[in-house]
C-alpha positions as a Markdown table, in Angstrom:
| # | Residue | x | y | z |
|---|---|---|---|---|
| 1 | Met | 6.5 | 23.7 | -11.0 |
| 2 | Lys | 7.1 | 26.5 | -8.5 |
| 3 | Asn | 3.6 | 27.8 | -7.7 |
| 4 | Ile | 4.1 | 30.2 | -4.8 |
| 5 | Ile | 3.4 | 33.8 | -5.8 |
| 6 | Arg | 5.4 | 35.6 | -3.3 |
| 7 | Asp | 8.5 | 36.0 | -5.5 |
| 8 | Arg | 7.4 | 39.0 | -7.6 |
| 9 | Gly | 10.6 | 39.8 | -9.6 |
| 10 | His | 10.5 | 40.3 | -13.3 |
| 11 | Gly | 11.8 | 36.8 | -14.4 |
| 12 | Ala | 9.9 | 35.0 | -11.7 |
| 13 | Ser | 6.6 | 36.7 | -12.5 |
| 14 | Leu | 6.9 | 35.8 | -16.2 |
| 15 | Arg | 7.7 | 32.2 | -15.4 |
| 16 | Leu | 4.6 | 32.1 | -13.0 |
| 17 | Ile | 2.4 | 33.6 | -15.7 |
| 18 | Glu | 3.6 | 30.9 | -18.1 |
| 19 | Asp | 3.2 | 28.1 | -15.6 |
| 20 | Phe | -0.3 | 29.0 | -14.4 |
| 21 | Tyr | -1.5 | 29.7 | -18.0 |
| 22 | His | -0.3 | 26.3 | -19.4 |
| 23 | Glu | -1.6 | 24.4 | -16.3 |
| 24 | Gly | -4.9 | 26.1 | -16.7 |
| 25 | His | -5.1 | 24.9 | -20.3 |
| 26 | Arg | -4.1 | 21.4 | -19.3 |
| 27 | Lys | -6.9 | 21.3 | -16.7 |
| 28 | Met | -9.4 | 22.6 | -19.3 |
| 29 | Glu | -8.5 | 19.8 | -21.6 |
| 30 | Glu | -9.2 | 17.2 | -18.9 |
| 31 | Lys | -12.5 | 19.1 | -18.1 |
| 32 | Asn | -11.3 | 20.1 | -14.7 |
| 33 | Tyr | -13.0 | 23.5 | -15.0 |
| 34 | Val | -12.7 | 24.6 | -11.4 |
| 35 | Gly | -9.0 | 23.9 | -11.3 |
| 36 | Ala | -8.5 | 25.6 | -14.7 |
| 37 | Ala | -10.4 | 28.7 | -13.6 |
| 38 | Leu | -8.4 | 29.1 | -10.4 |
| 39 | His | -5.1 | 28.7 | -12.3 |
| 40 | Phe | -6.2 | 31.3 | -14.9 |
| 41 | Arg | -7.2 | 33.6 | -12.0 |
| 42 | Ala | -3.7 | 33.1 | -10.6 |
| 43 | Val | -2.3 | 34.4 | -14.0 |
| 44 | Asn | -4.0 | 37.7 | -13.4 |
| 45 | Ile | -3.1 | 37.9 | -9.7 |
| 46 | Val | 0.6 | 37.5 | -10.6 |
| 47 | Tyr | 0.3 | 40.2 | -13.2 |
| 48 | Glu | -1.5 | 42.6 | -11.0 |
| 49 | Thr | 0.6 | 42.1 | -7.9 |
| 50 | Ala | 4.1 | 41.6 | -9.3 |
| 51 | Asp | 6.5 | 44.2 | -10.5 |
| 52 | Cys | 5.1 | 44.5 | -14.0 |
| 53 | Ser | 6.4 | 47.9 | -14.8 |
| 54 | Phe | 8.7 | 46.3 | -17.4 |
| 55 | Pro | 7.5 | 45.9 | -21.0 |
| 56 | Leu | 5.4 | 42.8 | -21.7 |
| 57 | Ser | 5.8 | 40.8 | -24.9 |
| 58 | Glu | 2.8 | 40.5 | -27.2 |
| 59 | Asp | 2.7 | 36.8 | -26.3 |
| 60 | Thr | 2.4 | 37.5 | -22.6 |
| 61 | Lys | -0.2 | 40.2 | -23.1 |
| 62 | Val | -2.3 | 37.7 | -25.1 |
| 63 | Lys | -2.0 | 35.1 | -22.4 |
| 64 | Ile | -3.2 | 37.5 | -19.7 |
| 65 | Asp | -6.2 | 38.5 | -21.9 |
| 66 | His | -7.0 | 34.9 | -22.7 |
| 67 | Ala | -6.8 | 34.0 | -19.0 |
| 68 | Ile | -9.7 | 36.2 | -18.2 |
| 69 | Gln | -11.7 | 34.9 | -21.2 |
| 70 | Asn | -11.0 | 31.4 | -20.2 |
| 71 | Ile | -12.2 | 32.0 | -16.6 |
| 72 | Ile | -15.5 | 33.1 | -18.1 |
| 73 | Glu | -15.6 | 30.0 | -20.3 |
| 74 | Cys | -14.9 | 27.8 | -17.4 |
| 75 | Gln | -17.7 | 29.4 | -15.4 |
| 76 | Lys | -20.2 | 28.4 | -18.1 |
| 77 | Lys | -19.0 | 24.8 | -17.8 |
| 78 | Ile | -19.4 | 24.6 | -14.0 |
| 79 | Glu | -22.8 | 23.2 | -13.1 |
| 80 | Gly | -24.8 | 24.2 | -10.0 |
| 81 | Ser | -24.6 | 20.7 | -8.7 |
| 82 | Ile | -22.3 | 17.7 | -9.5 |
| 83 | Asp | -22.4 | 14.0 | -9.4 |
| 84 | Phe | -19.7 | 12.0 | -7.8 |
| 85 | Thr | -18.8 | 8.3 | -7.3 |
| 86 | Leu | -16.7 | 8.5 | -4.1 |
| 87 | Ser | -16.6 | 10.8 | -1.1 |
| 88 | Lys | -13.9 | 11.1 | 1.5 |
| 89 | Thr | -16.1 | 9.0 | 3.8 |
| 90 | Ser | -17.0 | 6.3 | 1.3 |
| 91 | Phe | -13.4 | 6.0 | 0.3 |
| 92 | Thr | -12.4 | 5.2 | 3.9 |
| 93 | Tyr | -15.2 | 2.7 | 4.0 |
| 94 | Ala | -13.8 | 1.0 | 1.0 |
| 95 | Met | -10.3 | 1.0 | 2.5 |
| 96 | Gln | -11.7 | -1.0 | 5.4 |
| 97 | Cys | -13.7 | -3.3 | 3.2 |
| 98 | Ser | -14.8 | -2.8 | -0.5 |
| 99 | Lys | -18.0 | -4.7 | 0.3 |
| 100 | Arg | -18.8 | -2.0 | 2.8 |
| 101 | Leu | -18.5 | 0.6 | 0.0 |
| 102 | Phe | -20.7 | -1.5 | -2.3 |
| 103 | Leu | -23.4 | -1.8 | 0.3 |
| 104 | His | -23.2 | 1.9 | 1.3 |
| 105 | Val | -23.8 | 2.9 | -2.3 |
| 106 | Asn | -26.3 | 0.2 | -3.4 |
| 107 | His | -28.1 | -0.9 | -0.2 |
| 108 | Pro | -27.9 | 2.0 | 2.3 |
| 109 | Lys | -31.2 | 0.9 | 4.0 |
| 110 | Glu | -29.4 | -2.2 | 5.3 |
| 111 | Lys | -27.2 | -0.1 | 7.6 |
| 112 | Thr | -27.5 | -0.5 | 11.3 |
| 113 | Pro | -28.1 | 2.9 | 12.9 |
| 114 | Pro | -25.3 | 4.2 | 15.2 |
| 115 | Asp | -25.6 | 3.4 | 18.9 |
| 116 | Glu | -25.7 | 6.1 | 21.6 |
| 117 | Lys | -22.0 | 5.9 | 22.2 |
| 118 | Thr | -21.1 | 6.5 | 18.6 |
| 119 | Ile | -23.6 | 9.4 | 18.4 |
| 120 | Glu | -22.0 | 10.9 | 21.5 |
| 121 | Leu | -18.5 | 10.6 | 19.9 |
| 122 | Phe | -19.8 | 12.4 | 16.8 |
| 123 | Lys | -21.1 | 15.2 | 18.9 |
| 124 | Leu | -17.8 | 15.5 | 20.8 |
| 125 | Gly | -16.0 | 15.6 | 17.5 |
| 126 | Arg | -18.2 | 18.4 | 16.1 |
| 127 | Thr | -17.8 | 20.4 | 19.3 |
| 128 | Tyr | -14.0 | 20.1 | 19.2 |
| 129 | Glu | -14.1 | 21.1 | 15.5 |
| 130 | Lys | -16.2 | 24.1 | 16.3 |
| 131 | Leu | -13.7 | 25.2 | 19.0 |
| 132 | Phe | -11.0 | 25.2 | 16.4 |
| 133 | Lys | -13.1 | 27.0 | 13.8 |
| 134 | Asp | -14.0 | 29.7 | 16.3 |
| 135 | Gln | -10.4 | 31.0 | 16.0 |
| 136 | Phe | -11.1 | 32.2 | 12.5 |
| 137 | Glu | -13.0 | 35.4 | 11.8 |
| 138 | Asn | -15.3 | 36.2 | 8.9 |
| 139 | Ala | -15.2 | 32.7 | 7.5 |
| 140 | Ile | -17.5 | 31.6 | 4.7 |
| 141 | Asp | -19.3 | 28.5 | 6.0 |
| 142 | Val | -20.4 | 26.6 | 2.9 |
| 143 | Ser | -22.6 | 24.3 | 4.9 |
| 144 | Lys | -24.8 | 27.2 | 6.1 |
| 145 | His | -25.5 | 28.1 | 2.4 |
| 146 | Cys | -25.9 | 24.6 | 1.0 |
| 147 | Gly | -27.1 | 22.5 | 3.9 |
| 148 | Arg | -27.5 | 18.8 | 3.1 |
| 149 | Asn | -27.3 | 19.4 | -0.6 |
| 150 | Ile | -23.7 | 18.3 | -0.8 |
| 151 | Lys | -23.8 | 18.1 | -4.6 |
| 152 | Gln | -24.0 | 22.0 | -4.6 |
| 153 | Tyr | -20.9 | 22.4 | -2.4 |
| 154 | Pro | -18.3 | 22.5 | -5.2 |
| 155 | Ala | -20.1 | 25.1 | -7.3 |
| 156 | Phe | -20.8 | 27.4 | -4.3 |
| 157 | Thr | -17.2 | 27.0 | -3.2 |
| 158 | Phe | -16.0 | 28.0 | -6.6 |
| 159 | Glu | -18.2 | 31.0 | -6.8 |
| 160 | Ser | -16.8 | 32.1 | -3.4 |
| 161 | Leu | -13.2 | 31.5 | -4.4 |
| 162 | Asn | -13.5 | 33.0 | -7.9 |
| 163 | Glu | -14.2 | 36.6 | -7.0 |
| 164 | Pro | -14.9 | 39.1 | -9.8 |
| 165 | Ile | -11.4 | 39.5 | -11.3 |
| 166 | Glu | -12.5 | 42.2 | -13.7 |
| 167 | Thr | -13.2 | 44.6 | -10.8 |
| 168 | His | -11.0 | 43.2 | -8.0 |
| 169 | Pro | -8.1 | 41.3 | -9.7 |
| 170 | Tyr | -6.2 | 40.7 | -6.5 |
| 171 | Ile | -8.5 | 41.0 | -3.6 |
| 172 | Ala | -6.1 | 41.4 | -0.7 |
| 173 | Ser | -7.4 | 39.8 | 2.5 |
| 174 | Asn | -7.1 | 36.5 | 4.1 |
| 175 | Gln | -10.1 | 34.3 | 3.3 |
| 176 | Val | -11.3 | 31.4 | 5.3 |
| 177 | Phe | -13.8 | 28.7 | 4.2 |
| 178 | Phe | -15.5 | 26.1 | 6.3 |
| 179 | Glu | -16.6 | 22.9 | 4.6 |
| 180 | Ala | -15.4 | 24.0 | 1.2 |
| 181 | Gly | -16.4 | 21.4 | -1.4 |
| 182 | Phe | -14.2 | 20.1 | -4.2 |
| 183 | Cys | -14.7 | 17.3 | -6.7 |
| 184 | Tyr | -12.1 | 15.8 | -9.0 |
| 185 | Asn | -12.2 | 12.5 | -11.0 |
| 186 | Asp | -15.7 | 11.8 | -9.4 |
| 187 | Val | -14.3 | 12.1 | -5.9 |
| 188 | Leu | -15.9 | 14.7 | -3.6 |
| 189 | Val | -14.3 | 16.1 | -0.5 |
| 190 | Met | -15.2 | 18.8 | 2.0 |
| 191 | Val | -12.5 | 20.6 | 3.9 |
| 192 | Asp | -12.9 | 21.4 | 7.6 |
| 193 | Val | -11.0 | 24.7 | 7.2 |
| 194 | Leu | -9.4 | 26.1 | 4.1 |
| 195 | Gln | -7.5 | 29.4 | 4.3 |
| 196 | Arg | -6.3 | 31.4 | 1.3 |
| 197 | Asp | -4.0 | 34.4 | 1.6 |
| 198 | Ser | -3.8 | 37.4 | -0.8 |
| 199 | Asp | -0.9 | 35.6 | -2.7 |
| 200 | Glu | -3.2 | 32.7 | -3.6 |
| 201 | Asn | -1.5 | 30.3 | -1.3 |
| 202 | Tyr | -3.8 | 27.8 | 0.5 |
| 203 | Glu | -3.6 | 26.1 | 3.9 |
| 204 | Val | -5.7 | 23.1 | 4.8 |
| 205 | Phe | -6.8 | 22.1 | 8.3 |
| 206 | Glu | -8.5 | 18.7 | 9.0 |
| 207 | Val | -9.6 | 18.4 | 12.6 |
| 208 | Lys | -9.6 | 15.0 | 14.5 |
| 209 | Leu | -10.7 | 14.3 | 18.0 |
| 210 | Tyr | -7.8 | 12.0 | 19.0 |
| 211 | Pro | -4.2 | 12.6 | 20.1 |
| 212 | Glu | -2.3 | 10.8 | 17.3 |
| 213 | Ile | -2.5 | 10.1 | 13.6 |
| 214 | Lys | -4.0 | 6.7 | 12.8 |
| 215 | Glu | -3.8 | 4.7 | 9.6 |
| 216 | Val | -7.4 | 5.6 | 8.8 |
| 217 | Thr | -6.4 | 9.2 | 9.2 |
| 218 | Trp | -3.9 | 8.9 | 6.5 |
| 219 | Trp | -6.5 | 7.4 | 4.2 |
| 220 | Asp | -8.7 | 10.4 | 4.9 |
| 221 | Leu | -6.0 | 13.0 | 4.5 |
| 222 | Thr | -4.4 | 11.6 | 1.4 |
| 223 | Val | -7.7 | 11.2 | -0.6 |
| 224 | Gln | -8.4 | 14.8 | 0.4 |
| 225 | Tyr | -5.0 | 15.9 | -0.8 |
| 226 | Tyr | -5.5 | 14.0 | -4.1 |
| 227 | Val | -8.6 | 16.1 | -4.9 |
| 228 | Leu | -7.2 | 19.4 | -3.7 |
| 229 | Ser | -3.8 | 19.1 | -5.3 |
| 230 | Asn | -5.5 | 18.7 | -8.7 |
| 231 | Ile | -7.6 | 21.9 | -8.3 |
| 232 | Leu | -5.9 | 24.5 | -6.1 |
| 233 | Pro | -3.0 | 26.5 | -7.6 |
| 234 | His | -0.7 | 26.1 | -4.5 |
| 235 | Ile | -1.1 | 24.2 | -1.2 |
| 236 | Glu | 1.4 | 25.7 | 1.2 |
| 237 | Thr | 0.6 | 23.6 | 4.2 |
| 238 | Phe | -1.7 | 20.6 | 4.7 |
| 239 | Asn | -2.4 | 20.2 | 8.4 |
| 240 | Val | -4.1 | 17.7 | 10.7 |
| 241 | Val | -5.3 | 19.1 | 14.0 |
| 242 | Leu | -5.0 | 16.6 | 16.8 |
| 243 | Leu | -6.3 | 16.7 | 20.3 |
| 244 | Gly | -3.7 | 18.2 | 22.6 |
| 245 | Glu | -3.5 | 18.5 | 26.4 |
| 246 | Asn | -6.5 | 20.3 | 28.0 |
| 247 | Gln | -8.4 | 20.4 | 24.8 |
| 248 | Ser | -5.7 | 22.3 | 23.0 |
| 249 | Phe | -4.9 | 21.9 | 19.3 |
| 250 | Asn | -1.8 | 20.1 | 18.1 |
| 251 | Ile | -1.3 | 21.2 | 14.5 |
| 252 | Ile | 0.9 | 19.1 | 12.3 |
| 253 | Asn | 1.8 | 19.8 | 8.7 |
| 254 | Val | 1.7 | 16.5 | 6.9 |
| 255 | Leu | 2.2 | 17.8 | 3.3 |
| 256 | Asp | 5.3 | 15.7 | 2.6 |
| 257 | Glu | 3.8 | 12.5 | 3.9 |
| 258 | Val | 0.5 | 12.8 | 1.9 |
| 259 | Lys | 2.6 | 13.4 | -1.2 |
| 260 | Lys | 4.4 | 10.1 | -0.6 |
| 261 | Arg | 1.2 | 8.2 | -0.1 |
| 262 | Leu | -0.5 | 9.7 | -3.2 |
| 263 | Pro | 0.3 | 6.9 | -5.8 |
| 264 | Phe | -1.2 | 4.2 | -3.6 |
| 265 | Ile | -4.3 | 6.3 | -3.0 |
| 266 | Glu | -4.7 | 7.0 | -6.7 |
| 267 | Glu | -4.5 | 3.3 | -7.4 |
| 268 | Lys | -7.2 | 2.5 | -4.8 |
| 269 | Ile | -9.5 | 5.2 | -6.2 |
| 270 | Ser | -9.4 | 3.6 | -9.6 |
| 271 | Glu | -9.9 | 0.1 | -8.1 |
| 272 | Phe | -13.0 | 1.2 | -6.1 |
| 273 | Lys | -14.6 | 3.1 | -9.0 |
| 274 | Asn | -14.1 | 0.0 | -11.2 |
| 275 | Met | -15.7 | -2.2 | -8.6 |
| 276 | Leu | -18.8 | 0.1 | -8.3 |
| 277 | Ser | -19.2 | 0.2 | -12.1 |
| 278 | Ala | -19.2 | -3.6 | -12.3 |
| 279 | Ser | -22.3 | -3.6 | -10.1 |
| 280 | Glu | -21.3 | -6.9 | -8.5 |
| 281 | Met | -21.0 | -7.3 | -4.8 |
| 282 | Pro | -17.4 | -8.3 | -3.7 |
| 283 | Ala | -17.3 | -11.8 | -2.2 |
| 284 | Ile | -15.6 | -10.9 | 1.1 |
| 285 | Pro | -16.2 | -13.1 | 4.1 |
| 286 | Met | -16.5 | -11.6 | 7.6 |
| 287 | Gly | -13.4 | -11.2 | 9.7 |
| 288 | Glu | -11.4 | -8.8 | 11.9 |
| 289 | His | -11.8 | -6.1 | 9.3 |
| 290 | Cys | -15.5 | -5.9 | 10.1 |
| 291 | Tyr | -14.5 | -4.2 | 13.4 |
| 292 | Ser | -11.3 | -2.3 | 12.5 |
| 293 | Pro | -10.6 | 0.5 | 12.4 |
| 294 | Tyr | -14.3 | 1.0 | 13.1 |
| 295 | Thr | -17.3 | -1.4 | 13.5 |
| 296 | Cys | -18.9 | -1.6 | 10.1 |
| 297 | Asp | -22.5 | -0.4 | 10.0 |
| 298 | Phe | -23.3 | -3.5 | 7.8 |
| 299 | Val | -22.2 | -6.1 | 10.2 |
| 300 | Glu | -25.7 | -7.3 | 11.0 |
| 301 | Tyr | -26.6 | -7.5 | 7.3 |
| 302 | Cys | -23.5 | -9.6 | 6.6 |
| 303 | Lys | -24.3 | -11.9 | 9.6 |
| 304 | Arg | -27.7 | -12.6 | 8.1 |
| 305 | Thr | -26.5 | -13.1 | 4.6 |
| 306 | Phe | -23.0 | -14.7 | 5.0 |
């Protein structure tokens, strides 16, 4: 399906209205109400911004009216907070070792606190991320509104994205969101930087404080793409921001690569969710995976119990 809204000719506009309308209904049926609402919103954006001076069929008029009604219906279904099974972080834990995920969810108090070196790396990463974010003006920082209540991030993000279409059907201005939250199929992700233009095209930026893409980076990026691609109407670029020379930003669009990796990640998501629902700790002996790609924070626990 061609999602991009920049082609505003007669035939292209009608096709986009049809595509977004049917995709919105599909997402409603699977109870993906955020994704549905954003697709119905796109129906109206296409109509309002395209060359719609031509006569519309009664069927198309009905779809446009229904799209607004369906947005309101979706809003009623979206809760102020959500429950989730996996986050981007816990998914990467499971990719390293499914036992680590089990302990993270069921026995979090058994974690070994991070050492000073790790804490310092976290601080450096946040500083580098802030430098990148400082390039964007007038951003909506979801974390400043929701704080540590991460279950509220998706609802707040949706409210920010779903501007009042009745009075401003195609709000024209670039919009930037920091830590935008999305949840699909019980998987929660937060986006470092999400940018939306007035044509409803989205760009994603994930910031990493190292100079090259690692395998663990692909896990992180692809699970994020899995969630976003099932919600947002059109992702134009999906970027990783790597450390360049002299603290510069090396921005790489990895959209094609994460699409290729998606089937494998979808399979892993199902596997990890099934493991957690079974409530039985995986019988995994200690080995090199305990220290790669990162030292597991349950190493000391496993040493005592293995």
